[in-house]
N, C-alpha and C positions, 0 to 999 in steps of 0.2 A: 361282179354282176353290174351291168350297165343298163338300167331300165328307167325310163322317165315316163310318167303318165300325168295328164292334166285335162281339165275341161275348161273351155273358153270360147269366146266369140272371135271370128275373123275381124281384124281391124281394117282390112282393105281387101279388094279382090286379089286372088292369087296371080302370081307372075309365073309364066312358063316359057321354057326354051328347050332346045335340043343341044346337048353337050357336044364338044368336039369329037367325042367317041361315038356319037349317034344315039345317046341315051336320052329319053324324055325326062325332063326335070321340071318340078313345080315347087315354088316357094310361096309360103304364106306365113302370116304372123297371127297368133291368137293372144287375146288379153285374158289373163287368168287372175281372178279376184283374190286378193289377200283378205284375211279377217279384218274387220273394221278396227281402226285405231282407237285410242282412248277417247278421242273427241267424236267418235261415231262416223268418221270420214272413211269412205271406201277407196282403197288404192288397188292397183293392178300391176302385175308384171307382164311384160310383152315378150312372148316366147316365139322365136323364129323356128319354123318347121320346114323341112325339105323332104320331098318325095321323089322317088325314081321309078322309071318304067311304067308298068300298068297302073300302079298307085298314083303316079303323077298325072296320067291321062284322066283317071277318075276324079282326082281333085280338081283339075282344070275344068272338067265338064260339070261337076255338081256343086262346087264350093263358090261362095260369093260373100262379100262383106256382110257382116252381121250374123252369119250362120253359126249356130252353136255346135261344137264338135267335141268329142272325146278323142284324145290322141295318146298313143303308146308308141314309144320309140327309144332310140339310143341317143344319149347326150354325146355330142362330138364338139371338141374345141378346134379352133384354127387360129392362125396368125399370119400376117403378111406385113411387108414393109413397102411403103409408098416410095416413089422416086426421090422425094425430099428427105428420106431417111426416117420418117415417122413410122413407128411400129404400131400395129393395131392387133388386138386380140378379141376373139369373140367365141360364141358358141351357137349351136343350132341342134335341134332334135331331128334325127333322121327317122322318118315315119316307118313304123312296122304295121300299125293297125289304126284304123280310123272308124269312129262311130258317129253318125249323124244323129244329133240329139234333138228333142222336141224344142221348138223355138218359142213356144208360148203363143204363136199366132195361128189360130185355127184356119186361116185362109191360105197359109203356106203349105204346100205338100210336105209331108214328113217322110223321110227315107229311112231305110233300115241300116244294116251294118255294111261296111266295106271291110272285108277281112283280108289280111296280108297273105294268108295261105291260098286263097282262091281268086282274089281280085274281082269278086262278083258282088254286085249290089243286091241285097235281099230286101225287096220292097214289102215291108210289113208295118202296119201301123203300130204306134207305141202301145204296149200292154196287150198285144194280140195273143190270145191264149188258144187259138184254133189248132196249134200244133201239139197241144198236150193230149195225152191219152189217159182216160179215166182208168184208175187201178184201185182195186179193193185193198183195204188195209192189210188183210191177211196174205196178200200176194207180195207185199213188200219184203225185201230181203233183210231189213233191219228193224 
């Protein structure tokens, strides 16, 4: 199983381009907080994320530096050799699912989910319960 999930804030605006094969690509990095150390200092890991196709277009349109997101994807490693012979190794998370999370700023519009299976943004405020149906206890199957 290869699944990675994390919550973090974008450290800079996303970069996007079209690949040689004509696929829309968007790259961004999120800072994911670690637990505080023994001295109470907060540290973070910086996780590179890459999105393709419709997800890339949505990321380009709706993401910006500072935005808090939840990411689910697959961890992918890569390596390459520079012309001088230096080898580089790295990793990135290939995006499967993205959730726009509450930023804590009531003046910023809050977005719903961007799901990998439909590529649609569902604009619902956080904690919106309007989609719930009232059901009597005796009607529950458990």
